[in-house]
N, C-alpha and C positions, 0 to 999 in steps of 0.2 A: 428395575433394581437401582437403588441409590448408589451413586459413586462419588468419590472425592477426586479432585484434580490437583496435579502438581506439575511444575515445569522444572526439569533438571538440566543443569549445564553439564555437557558431556566433554571430557577431556581425553586426548590421545587418539582421536579419530584422524586418519590420514587419507581416507578415500571412501567412496560410496559403499564398498563392501563392508567397511567397518560399521557404518551406520546401519546397514542391513542386519549385521550380526547382533548388534545391541538391540535393535527393534525386535528381532526374532526371539531373543532370550527373554526380554521383558514380556512379550505377548504370550509366552509359554506359562507365565505365572497365572494362577487361578484368579479369574475376575479382572485381570489387567488388560487394558487396551492402550498401546503406546504407538506414537509416531515419532521417529527420530529423523531430524533434518541435518544432513551433513554440512550444508552451507551456513546455517545459523548455529550449529554445534549445540543444539538443544533437543531435549526429548519432552514431548507433551504426553503426560501419562494420566489415564483414568484408572482408579483402583478402588477396591472396597474400603469403606471408611474405617473398618477395624484393622486394616493392614498398616503397619508402621512404614513411613517413608524410608526408614533405614533399611528395610528389606529390599526395596527397589534399588537403593544405592548399592547394597551388597551384591545384588545380582549383576549390576553393571561392572562392578569391580572384579567379580569372578570371571567375567567375560574378557577382562584384560584392559579395561578402560577406567577412567575416574568419573565420578558423578557427584554433584552437589546441588543443593537448592540455592538459587540466586539470593545473595544476602540483601536484606532490606536496605534502602538508602539511608546512610548515616546522616543525622541532622548536623548542620554546620554549627560551630560554636557561635554563641551570641555576639561575641566581639569580633567575629570574622568580617573581613571586608566584603561587602556585597559583590557577587560575581555577575558578570554580564550574561552568564548562562551559556557560554560557548563551549565550556569544557576544556579550554586551552590550559596548558600547564599541568594537566592531570594525566599521568601515564597509567594505562590499564595493563592488565596481564597480556592482552592481545598485542599491545604495542611492544612489550618486552619480548614476546615470542617472535614478533616480526623483526625486531632489531637483531636478535640472536640469529635468526635465519639469514638475514642480510650479511652479517659478519661471516657466517659459515660459507655463504655463496661467494663473497668477495675473495676469501682466502683460497677456496677450491678453484675458482676461475683463474686466479693468478698462477696457481701451481699447475693446473691442467692445460692451460693454453700452450706452453712450450712443448708439452708432451704430444698434444694433438698436432701441432705444426710440424714437429720433427717426424712424426709418424706418417704424415700426409705428403711432405715435401722432401724428396730424396736429397736435394742439395744441402739440406740442413743436417743430414745424418753423418756426423763425423765418427771417427773410431770411438767405440765404447759409448755412443750416444744412448744406447739402450739402458745402460746402468744409471745415467742421469735421469732418464725417463722413470725408472723404477724409484729413484730417490724422491722425485717430485710427485709421482702418482700415489705412492704408499700413504702419505698423510691424507690425501683426498679420499681414498677408498676407506681408510680406517676411521679418520676423524670426520671428514666431510659426509661420509655415508653412514655415520653412527646412528642417526635417527631411524634410518631404514633398517639397519641390522638389529637395533634394539627392539623395534616394533615387530620385526619378523620373528625374533626369538620369543617375544611375549605371545605372539599368535601361535607359534609352534607349541608352546607350553600349554595352550588352551585348545590344541587340536584344530586350529583354524589357519586359513591362508588369506592374505589380502594383497593389495598392490605392493606393499612393502616387501612381502615375501618374494614377489617376482623381481623387484629391483635388487634386493639383497642377494638373492640366489644368482641372478644374471651377472652382477658386477663381481661378486666373490668368485664365481666360476671363471670369469675372464681373468681376474687377477691371479687366481690359483694356477690356471693354465700357464700364464706368463711366468710365474715363479718357477714352475716345473721346467719350462722351456729354457729359462735363463740359467738355472743351476744344474739341471740334469740333461738338457738337450743341447742343440747347436746355437740357440739364440744368443747365448752369452759370449760367443767368440768375437774377438776384435775384428772389425771390418764387416760385421753383419749389416745387411741393408734390408729395409722393410718397405714394400710398395703398398700404397693404400688403394683399396678396391671398394667402390660403393656397393657392390654386391658381395656374395660369398665367394672367396677365392680359394682355390685348391692348391695347397702347398704342403711341404713337409711339416707335419705338426710340431716337430721338435725345434723348428726354427721360427715358428710363428708366435708373436706376442700380441696381447690384446690390452696393453696398458692404456692406450688412448681410448679404448672402449670403456674400460672400468672407470677411468677418471672423467672422461667426457660425458658419459651417461649420467653419472652422479651430479656433475655440474649442471647439465641441462635440466635434470629433474629438480634440483635445488632452485634453479632459475624459475622453472614452471611453478613450483610451490610458492616462491616468493611473490611472483606476479599474481598468482591465484589468490594468495592471502591479502595482497594489497587491493586487488580488484573486489574481493568479497567485502573488505572493509568499506570501500567506496560504495558498493552496492547497498550496504546497510546504513549509509550516512544519513539518508533522509529520515529514517526512524529515530536514529540517535539525535538528530537535530530537533525533531518533533518533541522528543522526551525532555530535551534540555531547554525548551522555549520558556518555561515558567520562571516567574520571579523567585528569588532566593529568600528575600525577607520582605517584611511588610510593616507599615506604620499603623498599628491598631489603636483605636480610641478607647482609653481606659480612664473613667472618671473625668472625661473632658480633656485629657492629655494624650499626646501621641507617644506610643511606646513601640519601639522597633523589636520585632520578634521574628524568628524563622517561620517561613510559610507553613511548615508542617504543624505549627502550634495553633493555627487558625481553627476556629470552631464555627459551626453554622450559627448564624445570628450575630457574630462579631461584626462591628463596623470598623472599616479601615479607610485610610486616606490615600488617594492616588494623585500625585502631582504631575504636571505636564512632563513628558519624557520618560515617565515610569511605566512599567508593565503592571497591569491589573493582576493582583495576586491570585484570585480564584473567582469562580463564577458567582455572580451576585446581582443585586438590584441597586441601582443608583438611588440614593435617598437625598442627595444634596449636590448641586452644581450642574453646570452645562459644559459639554466638551464634544470633541470629535475623536473617535477611537479608530485606530488603524488595525483592521482585522486581517490584513493580507497574509500574515504568517500562518493563519489557521484556515482561511477560506479561499485565498488567492484573489479576493476582491481588492482592486487597486485603490478605490476611493474610500476615504475615512467615513465612518458612520456617525451621524450626529446622535448624541444621547443627552437625556435630561432626567430629572427625577421621575422614578417609576419604570425606567427602561432597564432591560436585562443586559448585562455585560458578561463577557467570557474571559476566564483566566488566561493569561499569557498574551492577551492583546495589548496594544500600546496606546496609552492616553497621550494625545498629541497637543491638546489645547489647555482647557481650564482645569481647576482643582475639582476632584470628585470625592464624595464620601459614599462608599459602597457597603451594603450589608451582605455578608457572605450567605449564599443559599446552598452551595455545594462545596465540599472540600475533599482533598485527598483523591482516592481512587474514583470518586463519584463525579469529578469535574469533567467537563467536555473534553479537555485536552487529554486527561488520563484515559478516558474511554476511547478516544480516537487512537491513541498509542496502542491500547490493548487490542482494538480491532485490527490494526495494521500488523501487530506482532502475531496475532492468531492466524491471520491470513498467510503470513510468511512461513509459519510453522506447518501449515497444511500441505496436502499433496493432491495434485490433480490426478485423475484416473490414469492418464497417460504416463505419469511419473511412477505409478505403482508397478507398471509393466517394466519400466527401466530398473526399478529396485529389485524386482524378481530376477532379472537378467544379471544384475551386478552381484547378487548373492551367490550365484553358481558360476560366475564367470571365471574367477581366479582358479578354482580347482580344475575347470575345463581347460584353461590355458596351460596349467602345469601338465595335464595329460597330453595336450597338443604338442607342447615342447618336447616331452619324452618320446612321443610318437615320431616327431620330426627327426630327433636324434637317431632313433632306431632305423627309420626308413632310409635316411641319408647314408648311414653306415652300411646297411644292406645293399643299397643301390650303387654306391660309389666306392665303398671301402676307404673313404677319405675321412678320417677322424676330425681333421681341422675344419673342413667344410660342414660336417655334421654338427660339430660343436658350435660353430658360428651361427648357423641357421637356428639352432635351438635357443641360443642366447638372444638372438634377434626376436624370436617369438615371445620369450619371457618379457623382454623390455618394451616391445611395441604395444602389448595388450593391456593397457591401463584402462580400467572402467571409470576413471575419475570424471571424464567428460559427461558420462551418463548421469552420474550422481549430482553434477553441478547444473545440468541443463535446465531443470525446472526451478529449483530454489533460488538460483541467482536472478533469473528473469522475474520471479515473484518478488524478490527483495527489492529490485530496482523499480518494477512496475507499481507495486503497492506503495513504495516510498514516494515515488513521483506523484502518485495519485493523492497521497496525504498532503503534499505541498500544494496541489491544485484544488484541495477541498473535496476529494473523492476518496471514499473509504471502501475498499473491496474486502468483503468479509472472509472469503476463502477461495482457493484455487478452482473449486468446482463451479464457482460463479462464472469463470471465464468460458467454460464449455457452453453455458447457456447463451452468452452474448452472441456467439457465432451463428446460432440458428434463429434468433428472435426476428420476427417479421412484422409484428404489430405492437404498438406502444399505446396503452390506455392511460389517459391523463385525467386525474382528478382535477376539477375546475378550481374550487376555492382553495387558495393558498398555494396552488401549484402553477396554474396558468394565470390566475388573478392574484391580487395582493391579499385577498381574504379580509379586506377592510372596506367598508362602504365609503365612497368619496363623492363629492359634488361634481357632476359631469356637465349638466346643461342649465342655463339661466335664461328664462324667457319672460321678460316683463310685459305687463298689459299696456294698452295704448296710453293710459293716464298715468303711467309710472315709468321710471327709468331703472336700469340694472342696479345702480347703487342703492336706491330706495328699497327695492325688493330684497336685496341681500341684507341691508341694514335692519329692517324690521323682522324679517323671517329669521335671520341669524340670531338676533337678540333674544327672541322668544325661545327658539330651539336651544339656545345656550343653557337654559335652565333645566333642560331634560337630559336624561342619561340614556335614552334610546339610541341604538347605533345609527339609525337614519338621522335623528335629530343632531347627533354629534357630527355626522358628516356635513350636514347643512351649516352648522355653527362654525366648524373648523374651515370649511370652504369659504364661507363669507368673510371670516376674519382674515384668511389668507389673501383674499382679493381686495378688500377695502380697508383693512386695518381694524383697530379696536372697536368693539360693539358696545352700545349702551346697555345698561342693566334693565331687565324686565321689572316693572313695579309690582305687577300681580302675575300670577301664573297658575294655571289649572290644567290638569291632564284630562282628556276626553277619551276613555278607554276604547281602543280599536279604531279611533278616528283621527286623533291628533292632539293639539294643545291650543289653549286660548289664554289671553292675558292682556296686560296693558304695557305699552312701550312708549315712553315720552308723551304720555297722556292720550295715546291712540289705542283703540280696541283692535287687537290683532288676532287673526285666526291662521293657523298653519297646520296642514294635514291633508287627508284624502279629500277628493271632490265632494263626497257625501257630507263632510263636516261643514263645508261652505254652503252647500245647498240647504242643509237643515237650518242654517242660520239666515236663510233668505238671500244669500249672495249669488248674483247671476254670474255664471262663468262664460266669458266670451268664447265663441266657436274657435277663434284663432288660438287660444290657449289650449283647448282640448286637442286640436290638431297638432300643435307643437309637442305636446306630451306624447301623443301617439307616434309622432315622428321619431322620438328617441326610443327606438325599439329595444325592448329588453331592459329598460330602466324603470325605476320606481318614481312615480310622479308625486311631488309634494306641492300642493297649492297654497297660496297665501292671500289674505285679504286684510284691508285696513279700513276701519270705520264703515263696514258694510259694502265696500267695493273691492273687486279683485285686483291684487297687486301683480300677480304673475304666477308662473309655475316653475319649480326647480326639479331637475331630474337627478336621481342618485343611483349609483350602481357600484358593484364590486369591480374596481378598475382592473383592467388587464395589465399585467406587468409589461414594461417597455420592451423587454427582451423576448417575450413569449413567441411573437410571430417569427423572429429570426431563429429561435430554437426549433420551431416546427419545421422550418425550411431545412435546418441542419439534420433533423431526424429523418426527413424524407430523403435527403441526400445519402443517408446510410442504408436506404432500402426499407425503411420502416413506414408502416401505414399508421398515422395518428388517429386516435379515437378519443372523443371527449366524453367524460362520465361525470354526472352531477345530479344532485338532488333538487336543484333549482327547476323552475318552470321551463317549458320548451322554448318559449320566446326568448328568455334570458340566455339559455344555453346556446341557441342557434345564433344569437347576436354575437356572443363571445367567439363561437366557432368560426363565424364569418370573418371576424376581425383578425383572427390569428391564422386562418387558412386550414381549418379542419373540416372535412366533409362528412365524417361519420359521427353522429351524436346520440348518446343515451341520456335522456333527461328524466327528471322526476323519479330518480332511482333512490329508494330507501337504503340506509346504510347496510342492512343485512342482504339487500339485493345486489350489491356491488360484486360479491363473490359469484353470484349466479351469472352476471354479465361476463365476467372473466372466464367462467367455466363454459359458457355458451360459445365464446370466441374460440376457446381451445377445442371444443367439440367440432368446430368447423374446419379443424386441421391447422389452425394458426398456432404459432409459438408466440406467447404473449409476455410482454414486459408491462409492468404497472408502475406508475409514478404517483405517489401520494404523500400526504403529510399529517393526516389526522388519525385519531383513535378509530374512527369509522372506516379507515382505509387499511388497517392492520391485517384483517382477514384476507382482503383481496391481494395485498402485497405478498402474503404468505402463499396464496393459492396460485398466483401467476408463476410462469416459468422463470421469470426474473423480476425481483422486486427492487425498485429504486425509491428510497425514502428520502424526502427532503429533510435535511438536518435542522431546519428552522421549525420543524413540526414536533409532534409528541414523541415521548419515549417509546410508546407502544408501536408506532409506525416505524421508528428507527430500528427497533428490535426485530420487527418482522421483515425488514428489507434485506436484500442480498448486497446491495450497494447503497451507501449513504452519501448524499450530496450535501456537504456541510453548508454550502451557500444556497440561499433560496432563489437561485437563478436557474430556470429550466434549461438554459444552454449547457449547463454542466451535465445534464443527463446525456446529451449527445457526446460531450467530451468523455464521459464515463464509459459509454459503450465503445467509443473509438479506442480508448486506452486499454480496456479489457480485451478487445479484439487484437490490438497490437501486441499486448503481453502474451496472449495465447499463441499468436503467430510466431513470436520470438521463441517461446518454449518449444513449439513444434520444429522450428528451424534448428534449434540447438540439438534436439533429440535426433533429428534427421542426420545432422552432421556427426553426432557422437556414434550412432549406430553404423552409419555409412563408413566412418573412419575405421571402426573395429572390423567390420565385415570385409573391407578392402585390404586393410593392413596385415591382418593375420595370414592370409594366403601368400601375400608378397614375401613376408618374413619366412614362412614355412618353405616356400619354393626357392629360397636363397637369393632373392632379389633385393634384399635390404641389408646393408652393413649395420651391426648393432648400434653403432654410435649415431647413425642417421635415424635409426628407430627410436633412440632415446630423445633426440631432438623433436621428432614428429610427435611422440607421445606427450612431451611437455607442451608443445604448441597446441595440441588438441584442447587441453583444459583451458589454456589462456584464451584460445579463440572463442570458446563457449562463453566465458565470463565477459570478455570484451564485447561480444555480440549483445549480451544482456545489458551492458552499460549504455548501449545506444538509446535505451528507453529513457535515460535521464534527460534527453533533449526533447521529449514529447511535449507538445504545447497545444 
């Protein structure tokens, strides 16, 4: 069934159970599948194409929250001063909310601190101190706790209960009891003294006040909310930085003149100028100029990449040297940067299987806690006939049992982990990918473009006895320079790189399947297979044949001048400098590397020996790559596949974990679970390490969150926790989970 997709920004959520409620309501709609993320405050919704988005928004509003489609980015005015792309100076709605929360926290803390101190320290309790406490605590409970009371009222109106219900009920009960004791009991009498007990104390109910509980709990929870909001913002900083990397305007060539326009007005085929120090506006092809481009912000690669006419460049990278003219090939949402940001955002909005269990717990947690609190009150009253102790224990249960840590455990770790990955050139497509990395034990490596450069290069130069290396390179390179064959280009480029400019061939002819022949500086030259030279009557010295055979796994190219052998050159798809180190790193992670290639066995085994791989599958046709992966899985292995070509896409999708090299084709990238933006195999090891670390952080967070609630509820119910201490512990649990996730920012 065909579906449409939309992402809604959800407002008014204050805890994990809020997200669970919104998700449940949306999923009850016909044909709708929704995932609501408390940390990112977004809902990813699949819905029937004929259903108006307004219906989805209306459902969220009926549930007691707000919803809106994210507005499209507004184009900057043409006369606006170009921005560096940092986003500084622009205040978002989140910034405003965070500042308002900070103001509420500061005022509440200033008012509640004296109340808490007077209640805990007997020496500070002067005559009528309780009335000063009431004066200071009332604004905290009414104004400081207003967000909790308002949310609780909204939830009540919709027949629901969330963490705000627990906080509001607990603090209002404590405040209400205190008002009764002050105005109608003994607590308002001059000379009244109040002893602080970290557990439930049994006293005359009419002389007990809980103003420090009401004010202290609200302040602690406001502190927790503020630290949580601040940490969540830091957790998402990597994605925001990624989305803000791009240039804001660009110098487009129109009728030979440069015209500055906003980047969003660029079209495919436009040519634009990039000066040294400027960001490249969008993905394109260099048509003029030579420079070095700093790609570190996208790939983590520290060294600038040299580019010249014909080379591809990526939007948001920095031109460090010469002036370039670039022709746009992708714009807007199709650019590499936009696709990276979308992949990261999709991953952050997803949910691991382990988080779905936490969501189910959170959805029923608050009603269960209310029932436990009521049961605690009744049991204490029946067991002790002490209303004060019963009330204190019930309030402690209400306040300690916040499921927020459960709701934050997975999304905050995902936000930080995927964001850090984007900074390092690793894109994790979704949380389910993390589960796969834990069990992978075999990594299948496509050879061409993954372990090797994917481009033929000159490897060996063996001149005959009657010639020297410079002569061999000069004549062979000059003749091959006139050919477009990949092997010929490797010889020509290698020769030019070693001895400098080459002479031009005066005549040139291609001999199909054998090589080329022509005239260079008046000499008749042959370059190609041994058969080409033998057919022309050229004798090949045994030493040259032996030298060619010695370069195992390489293609031999023989050269002759005026009927005599000049020497032999060997050409191969060069192994990347970092591949051997990458194999060692993969082995250190407990993975068995396997080389997979369509090349001949001799070539494959030579490459495998060079990088340290023992298991080789050679001469494998593209359609057979899937069968190799399936065969390994049938042996009981959990297989990761690393590839970059169209012919790798099916194998990437078949493997338990697909790692696509970002330098490869769109088909491979689409099929992979992890995308490695940089064409460096070492990033594959980094990606698996990061994914495993992120999964471990998620599990650690959930272990803490579940453990905290399982341990804290009985302590509160049995009267071993003062409600104010419970409030502090509850706020600390959420802050702990987010702070633990933030440790992923230091991954390297």
